[in-house]
ChimeraX commands (.cxc) that place a marker at each C-alpha (Angstrom):
marker #1 position -83.69,10.63,-94.27 radius 0.5
marker #1 position -80.44,12.45,-94.98 radius 0.5
marker #1 position -81.69,15.91,-94.07 radius 0.5
marker #1 position -81.10,15.84,-90.31 radius 0.5
marker #1 position -78.24,13.52,-89.47 radius 0.5
marker #1 position -76.96,15.39,-86.40 radius 0.5
marker #1 position -79.67,13.99,-84.08 radius 0.5
marker #1 position -81.49,10.68,-83.95 radius 0.5
marker #1 position -84.89,10.29,-85.63 radius 0.5
marker #1 position -86.58,9.77,-82.26 radius 0.5
marker #1 position -85.05,13.00,-80.95 radius 0.5
marker #1 position -86.24,14.77,-84.10 radius 0.5
marker #1 position -89.79,13.64,-83.34 radius 0.5
marker #1 position -89.64,15.13,-79.87 radius 0.5
marker #1 position -87.91,18.30,-81.04 radius 0.5
marker #1 position -90.42,19.03,-83.79 radius 0.5
marker #1 position -93.37,18.19,-81.54 radius 0.5
marker #1 position -92.10,20.57,-78.86 radius 0.5
marker #1 position -91.56,23.24,-81.53 radius 0.5
marker #1 position -95.15,22.74,-82.70 radius 0.5
marker #1 position -96.44,23.05,-79.14 radius 0.5
marker #1 position -94.43,26.25,-78.65 radius 0.5
marker #1 position -95.80,27.65,-81.91 radius 0.5
marker #1 position -99.36,26.90,-80.84 radius 0.5
marker #1 position -98.70,28.43,-77.43 radius 0.5
marker #1 position -97.25,31.50,-79.13 radius 0.5
marker #1 position -100.36,31.78,-81.27 radius 0.5
marker #1 position -102.51,31.84,-78.14 radius 0.5
marker #1 position -100.36,34.27,-76.18 radius 0.5
marker #1 position -99.30,36.81,-78.80 radius 0.5
marker #1 position -100.82,38.88,-81.56 radius 0.5
marker #1 position -98.28,37.75,-84.16 radius 0.5
marker #1 position -100.68,35.49,-86.06 radius 0.5
marker #1 position -99.11,35.38,-89.52 radius 0.5
marker #1 position -95.60,34.29,-88.45 radius 0.5
marker #1 position -97.03,31.88,-85.89 radius 0.5
marker #1 position -99.42,30.30,-88.39 radius 0.5
marker #1 position -96.60,29.86,-90.90 radius 0.5
marker #1 position -94.39,28.39,-88.17 radius 0.5
marker #1 position -97.16,26.07,-87.02 radius 0.5
marker #1 position -97.72,24.81,-90.57 radius 0.5
marker #1 position -94.01,24.17,-91.06 radius 0.5
marker #1 position -93.53,22.46,-87.71 radius 0.5
marker #1 position -96.65,20.36,-88.25 radius 0.5
marker #1 position -95.18,19.10,-91.51 radius 0.5
marker #1 position -91.83,18.40,-89.88 radius 0.5
marker #1 position -93.48,16.63,-86.93 radius 0.5
marker #1 position -95.65,14.43,-89.12 radius 0.5
marker #1 position -92.70,13.60,-91.35 radius 0.5
marker #1 position -90.52,12.68,-88.36 radius 0.5
marker #1 position -93.19,10.52,-86.69 radius 0.5
marker #1 position -94.01,8.69,-89.93 radius 0.5
marker #1 position -90.31,8.07,-90.53 radius 0.5
marker #1 position -89.78,6.65,-87.03 radius 0.5
marker #1 position -92.91,4.50,-86.93 radius 0.5
marker #1 position -93.13,3.29,-90.53 radius 0.5
marker #1 position -90.14,4.02,-92.77 radius 0.5
marker #1 position -87.27,2.93,-90.51 radius 0.5
marker #1 position -88.92,-0.38,-89.48 radius 0.5
marker #1 position -89.78,-1.04,-93.13 radius 0.5
marker #1 position -86.16,-0.48,-94.18 radius 0.5
marker #1 position -84.99,-2.84,-91.45 radius 0.5
marker #1 position -87.48,-5.48,-92.59 radius 0.5
marker #1 position -86.44,-5.06,-96.23 radius 0.5
marker #1 position -82.79,-5.45,-95.22 radius 0.5
marker #1 position -83.65,-8.67,-93.36 radius 0.5
marker #1 position -85.63,-9.97,-96.34 radius 0.5
marker #1 position -82.74,-9.15,-98.69 radius 0.5
marker #1 position -80.37,-11.11,-96.45 radius 0.5
marker #1 position -82.77,-14.07,-96.45 radius 0.5
marker #1 position -83.08,-13.95,-100.25 radius 0.5
marker #1 position -79.29,-13.91,-100.61 radius 0.5
marker #1 position -78.97,-16.87,-98.22 radius 0.5
marker #1 position -81.58,-18.84,-100.17 radius 0.5
marker #1 position -79.88,-18.01,-103.48 radius 0.5
marker #1 position -76.53,-19.16,-102.08 radius 0.5
marker #1 position -78.14,-22.37,-100.83 radius 0.5
marker #1 position -79.73,-22.95,-104.26 radius 0.5
marker #1 position -76.36,-22.43,-105.98 radius 0.5
marker #1 position -74.69,-24.85,-103.59 radius 0.5
marker #1 position -77.35,-27.48,-104.29 radius 0.5
marker #1 position -77.03,-27.05,-108.09 radius 0.5
marker #1 position -73.25,-27.44,-108.10 radius 0.5
marker link #1:1,2 radius 0.2
marker link #1:2,3 radius 0.2
marker link #1:3,4 radius 0.2
marker link #1:4,5 radius 0.2
marker link #1:5,6 radius 0.2
marker link #1:6,7 radius 0.2
marker link #1:7,8 radius 0.2
marker link #1:8,9 radius 0.2
marker link #1:9,10 radius 0.2
marker link #1:10,11 radius 0.2
marker link #1:11,12 radius 0.2
marker link #1:12,13 radius 0.2
marker link #1:13,14 radius 0.2
marker link #1:14,15 radius 0.2
marker link #1:15,16 radius 0.2
marker link #1:16,17 radius 0.2
marker link #1:17,18 radius 0.2
marker link #1:18,19 radius 0.2
marker link #1:19,20 radius 0.2
marker link #1:20,21 radius 0.2
marker link #1:21,22 radius 0.2
marker link #1:22,23 radius 0.2
marker link #1:23,24 radius 0.2
marker link #1:24,25 radius 0.2
marker link #1:25,26 radius 0.2
marker link #1:26,27 radius 0.2
marker link #1:27,28 radius 0.2
marker link #1:28,29 radius 0.2
marker link #1:29,30 radius 0.2
marker link #1:30,31 radius 0.2
marker link #1:31,32 radius 0.2
marker link #1:32,33 radius 0.2
marker link #1:33,34 radius 0.2
marker link #1:34,35 radius 0.2
marker link #1:35,36 radius 0.2
marker link #1:36,37 radius 0.2
marker link #1:37,38 radius 0.2
marker link #1:38,39 radius 0.2
marker link #1:39,40 radius 0.2
marker link #1:40,41 radius 0.2
marker link #1:41,42 radius 0.2
marker link #1:42,43 radius 0.2
marker link #1:43,44 radius 0.2
marker link #1:44,45 radius 0.2
marker link #1:45,46 radius 0.2
marker link #1:46,47 radius 0.2
marker link #1:47,48 radius 0.2
marker link #1:48,49 radius 0.2
marker link #1:49,50 radius 0.2
marker link #1:50,51 radius 0.2
marker link #1:51,52 radius 0.2
marker link #1:52,53 radius 0.2
marker link #1:53,54 radius 0.2
marker link #1:54,55 radius 0.2
marker link #1:55,56 radius 0.2
marker link #1:56,57 radius 0.2
marker link #1:57,58 radius 0.2
marker link #1:58,59 radius 0.2
marker link #1:59,60 radius 0.2
marker link #1:60,61 radius 0.2
marker link #1:61,62 radius 0.2
marker link #1:62,63 radius 0.2
marker link #1:63,64 radius 0.2
marker link #1:64,65 radius 0.2
marker link #1:65,66 radius 0.2
marker link #1:66,67 radius 0.2
marker link #1:67,68 radius 0.2
marker link #1:68,69 radius 0.2
marker link #1:69,70 radius 0.2
marker link #1:70,71 radius 0.2
marker link #1:71,72 radius 0.2
marker link #1:72,73 radius 0.2
marker link #1:73,74 radius 0.2
marker link #1:74,75 radius 0.2
marker link #1:75,76 radius 0.2
marker link #1:76,77 radius 0.2
marker link #1:77,78 radius 0.2
marker link #1:78,79 radius 0.2
marker link #1:79,80 radius 0.2
marker link #1:80,81 radius 0.2
marker link #1:81,82 radius 0.2
marker link #1:82,83 radius 0.2
view
């Protein structure tokens, strides 16, 4: 999460997906297979990581933050009742 803070996670998804598409296009159009395959593997990993982060990790963190706030509110209410 702290690796790429200069751009938003959604923009990272698009950037890495475009980079993957360009790598695959380069594999089709050129004879430079080894660098293109390595680049495609790396950009595939970055794309998958970015999409998983946007669709699963960030919403989960938001939900955990909301649950933590609810737990703190309930604990405060329980302390107020006990005193």
